[in-house]
PATI-483475 format. One record per atom (N, C-alpha, C, O): x, z, y. Coordinates in steps of 0.02 Angstrom, whole numbers, padded with zeros to 5 digits, always signed. Each point is the difference from the previous one (the first is absolute). Layout:
PATI-483475
XZY;...
//
This chain:
PATI-483475
+00041+00000-00060;-00041+00000+00060;+00043+00000+00063;-00015-00034+00049;+00068+00073-00052;+00046+00004+00057;+00032-00068+00014;+00008-00020+00058;+00009-00016-00111;+00031-00066+00008;-00049-00049+00032;+00021-00042+00040;-00085+00046-00057;-00050-00045+00028;-00008+00013+00075;-00005-00047+00040;+00004+00110-00021;-00006+00017+00072;+00061-00025+00038;-00007-00026+00055;+00065+00035-00083;+00062-00024+00032;-00001-00076+00006;+00019-00028+00052;-00041-00006-00105;-00004-00073+00001;-00050-00024+00053;+00016-00047+00037;-00073+00078-00033;-00050-00020+00049;+00026+00012+00071;-00009-00042+00044;+00041+00099-00033;+00029+00016+00066;+00054-00051+00018;+00004-00023+00057;+00038+00006-00105;+00053-00049+00013;-00029-00069+00017;+00024-00033+00045;-00075+00013-00081;-00032-00065+00014;-00033+00000+00069;+00002-00050+00036;-00032+00106-00018;-00031+00005+00066;+00052-00006+00055;-00010-00038+00048;+00066+00074-00053;+00053-00006+00049;+00029-00070+00003;+00015-00026+00053;-00007-00005-00111;+00027-00068-00003;-00046-00049+00036;+00023-00043+00037;-00089+00050-00046;-00047-00045+00033;+00000+00012+00076;-00007-00048+00038;+00015+00109-00017;+00004+00015+00072;+00063-00032+00030;-00003-00029+00054;+00058+00035-00088;+00063-00030+00024;-00007-00076+00004;+00021-00031+00050;-00050+00000-00101;-00009-00073+00001;-00046-00022+00057;+00014-00050+00033;-00069+00086-00023;-00046-00019+00054;+00034+00005+00068;-00013-00040+00044;+00057+00090-00035;+00037+00007+00063;+00047-00059+00009;+00008-00025+00056;+00024+00002-00110;+00045-00058+00006;-00039-00062+00020;+00023-00039+00042;-00082+00029-00071;-00041-00058+00018;-00023+00005+00072;+00000-00050+00036;-00020+00109-00014;-00022+00010+00069;+00057-00017+00048;-00010-00034+00049;+00070+00058-00064;+00058-00015+00042;+00012-00075+00003;+00017-00027+00053;-00025-00007-00109;+00010-00073-00001;-00053-00036+00040;+00015-00048+00036;-00078+00071-00041;-00053-00030+00041;+00016+00007+00075;-00010-00047+00038;+00034+00105-00019;+00017+00012+00070;+00057-00046+00022;-00004-00030+00053;+00056+00024-00094;+00056-00044+00017;-00023-00073+00005;+00019-00035+00047;-00058+00013-00095;-00024-00070+00001;-00043-00014+00061;+00007-00051+00032;-00052+00097-00016;-00044-00009+00057;+00039+00000+00065;-00016-00037+00047;+00067+00078-00043;+00042+00002+00061;+00036-00067+00009;+00004-00025+00056;+00022-00003-00109;+00034-00065+00004;-00049-00054+00022;+00016-00040+00044;-00075+00038-00074;-00050-00051+00017;-00023+00008+00072;-00007-00050+00036;-00005+00112-00015;-00023+00009+00069;+00053-00019+00051;-00016-00027+00053;+00079+00041-00067;+00054-00020+00046;+00005-00077+00003;+00009-00028+00054;-00016-00005-00111;+00001-00073+00000;-00058-00027+00041;+00009-00046+00039;-00069+00075-00049;-00059-00023+00037;+00011+00009+00075;-00015-00045+00038;+00041+00102-00018;+00011+00012+00071;+00054-00045+00029;-00005-00023+00057;+00057+00010-00096;+00052-00046+00023;-00028-00070+00008;+00016-00034+00049;-00056+00012-00097;-00032-00065+00006;-00044-00002+00062;-00003-00051+00036;-00032+00105-00023;-00042+00004+00060;+00042-00007+00064;-00019-00037+00045;+00075+00073-00042;+00042-00003+00059;+00033-00068+00011;+00015-00019+00056;-00006-00019-00110;+00029-00067+00005;-00053-00054-00001;+00015-00059-00012;-00078+00080+00024;-00057-00046+00005;-00011-00043-00062;-00021-00057+00005;+00036+00086-00062;-00014-00032-00064;-00070+00022-00023;-00009+00029-00053;-00040-00045+00095;-00068+00025-00009;-00032-00023-00065;-00040+00036-00030;+00058-00095+00007;-00029-00025-00063;+00021+00043-00059;-00039+00012-00045;+00102+00012+00045;+00023+00044-00053;-00036+00067+00003;-00018+00028-00052;+00007-00002+00112;-00036+00063+00008;-00071-00006-00024;-00026+00044-00034;-00006-00100+00051;-00070-00010-00019;-00009+00001-00076;-00048+00029-00025;+00095-00059-00011;-00007-00002-00072;+00005+00069-00032;-00028+00012-00053;+00063+00034+00086;+00007+00068-00026;-00056+00047+00023;-00005+00056-00025;-00036-00079+00072;-00056+00042+00022;-00049+00010-00057;-00009-00043-00043;-00024+00100+00044;-00051+00014-00050;-00061-00044+00013;-00008-00028+00054;-00034+00021-00104;-00062-00038+00008;-00044+00031+00053;-00034-00035+00038;+00034+00102-00033;-00039+00034+00052;+00024-00019+00069;-00041-00013+00044;+00106+00010-00034;+00026-00019+00066;-00016-00072+00016;-00017-00017+00057;+00021-00026-00107;-00016-00071+00011;-00073-00009+00018;-00017-00043+00041;-00027+00083-00071;-00072-00005+00015;-00015+00020+00072;-00046-00028+00031;+00083+00075-00003;-00011+00024+00068;+00009-00057+00050;-00039-00007+00047;+00090-00034-00058;+00016-00053+00048;-00029-00067-00020;+00003-00048+00039;-00028+00042-00098;-00034-00059-00027;+00043-00062-00008;-00017-00044-00040;+00071+00039+00076;+00044-00058-00010;+00071+00017+00023;+00011+00044+00041;+00036-00081-00067;+00069+00008+00020;+00009-00012+00075;+00036+00037+00033;-00069-00088-00007;+00007-00016+00071;-00024+00058+00045;+00032+00014+00051;-00088+00018-00069;-00024+00057+00039;+00050+00058-00002;+00015+00031+00050;+00010-00017-00110;+00048+00054-00008;+00065-00015+00037;+00028+00044+00034;-00005-00106-00039;+00062-00020+00033;-00006+00008+00075;+00046+00024+00032;-00102-00043-00003;-00011+00007+00072;+00001+00074+00020;+00032+00018+00049;-00067+00023-00088;-00001+00072+00013;+00071+00029-00003;+00021+00035+00046;+00016-00049-00099;+00067+00028-00009;+00048-00026+00053;+00041+00037+00026;-00046-00101-00011;+00044-00029+00051;-00011+00034+00068;+00049+00016+00035;-00111-00003-00017;-00015+00035+00063;+00025+00072-00002;+00028+00025+00049;-00037+00007-00106;+00023+00069-00007;+00076+00005+00005;+00026+00043+00035;+00009-00088-00069;+00073+00002+00002;+00026-00018+00069;+00054+00024+00020;-00090-00065+00018;+00020-00015+00069;-00003+00063+00043;+00041+00009+00045;-00090+00033-00058;-00006+00063+00037;+00057+00048-00016;+00021+00037+00044;+00003-00038-00106;+00054+00045-00020;+00069-00025+00024;+00043+00041+00016;-00034-00106-00013;+00067-00027+00014;+00041-00002-00063;-00026+00009-00055;+00091-00021+00063;+00042-00006-00060;+00018+00069-00027;+00000+00050+00036;+00015-00049-00100;+00017+00062-00035;+00072+00020+00016;+00046-00039-00010;-00038+00100+00034;+00068+00027+00011;+00026+00035-00063;+00057-00009-00020;-00101+00050-00010;+00021+00036-00061;-00062+00023-00039;-00054+00009+00027;+00066+00001-00092;-00052+00025-00044;+00034+00041-00055;+00049-00022-00030;-00076+00082+00018;+00029+00044-00050;-00057+00033-00039;-00049+00025+00030;+00054-00024-00096;-00049+00035-00041;+00010+00075+00010;+00055+00026-00007;-00110+00008+00025;+00003+00072+00010;-00032+00039-00057;+00017+00058-00011;-00063-00090-00024;-00034+00035-00055;-00033-00052-00045;-00023-00052+00023;+00021+00067-00087;-00036-00042-00047;-00027+00047-00054;+00035+00042-00026;-00100-00051+00010;-00030+00044-00049;-00055-00037-00038;-00025-00052+00022;+00006+00081-00078;-00047-00029-00048;-00062+00043-00003;+00004+00061-00001;-00062-00094+00000;-00064+00034-00013;-00039-00039-00051;+00003-00062-00002;-00039+00097-00041;-00041-00035-00049;-00073-00002+00022;-00041-00035-00030;+00024+00073+00083;-00069+00001+00025;+00001-00005+00076;+00038+00033+00034;-00083-00077-00009;-00010-00008+00072;-00075+00000+00011;-00038-00032-00037;+00017+00067+00088;-00071+00002+00015;-00027-00070+00012;+00028-00038+00039;-00083+00022-00072;-00032-00065+00009;+00029-00055-00043;-00024-00057+00002;+00074+00072-00042;+00032-00050-00044;-00003+00025-00072;-00007+00059-00013;+00013-00106-00033;+00005+00017-00070;+00066+00035-00014;+00049-00011+00036;-00047+00052-00087;+00063+00030-00020;+00048-00056-00018;-00020-00050-00031;+00083+00058+00049;+00049-00052-00014;+00070+00023+00019;+00014+00060+00002;+00028-00108+00011;+00070+00013+00019;+00008-00020+00073;+00004-00060+00015;-00001+00108+00029;+00005-00013+00072;+00065+00030+00026;+00013+00060-00009;+00028-00102+00040;+00062+00023+00029;-00005-00009+00075;-00020-00053+00025;+00038+00105+00011;+00001-00002+00073;+00072+00003+00023;+00039+00042-00022;-00021-00088+00067;+00067-00002+00027;-00006+00008+00075;-00035-00039+00033;+00069+00088-00006;-00001+00013+00072;+00066-00020+00030;+00053+00009-00030;-00056-00036+00091;+00060-00025+00034;+00006+00029+00069;-00050+00020+00031;+00110-00017-00006;+00014+00013+00069;+00025-00067+00028;+00054-00023-00019;-00093-00007+00063;+00015-00067+00026;+00011+00003+00075;-00030+00039+00036;+00074-00082-00013;+00013-00007+00072;-00006-00074+00016;+00042-00041-00020;-00093+00024+00059;-00011-00068+00023;+00016-00004+00074;-00004+00049+00036;+00021-00108-00014;+00020-00012+00069;-00051+00026+00051;+00019+00030+00051;-00083-00040-00063;-00051+00014+00051;-00042+00062-00015;-00051+00011+00032;+00071+00030-00081;-00039+00060-00014;+00037+00062+00017;-00025+00055-00009;
//
């Protein structure tokens, strides 16, 4: 009986360690993708950004041309990017109003010419 309890405890700890490794990898992957998306945005590679947008985001603007006009105007207000640094990245499995899933949030400290 003692061996079974030890085995179950060991398996539980092992699964916790594995899930933490996967979570860390999700955060790293999302950080890389978000930096690429933002770099494409800063270099006006809007078509590449559009393809990575979620279906929800695409529905809001109804077309690439509408989104591109909005983003182009927004980026004109900010000016050119001076610097960007990741300040925090974290994982959540639940967000209010959304289905349970894998959600990674990446926060940045950005300095733009006109902000």
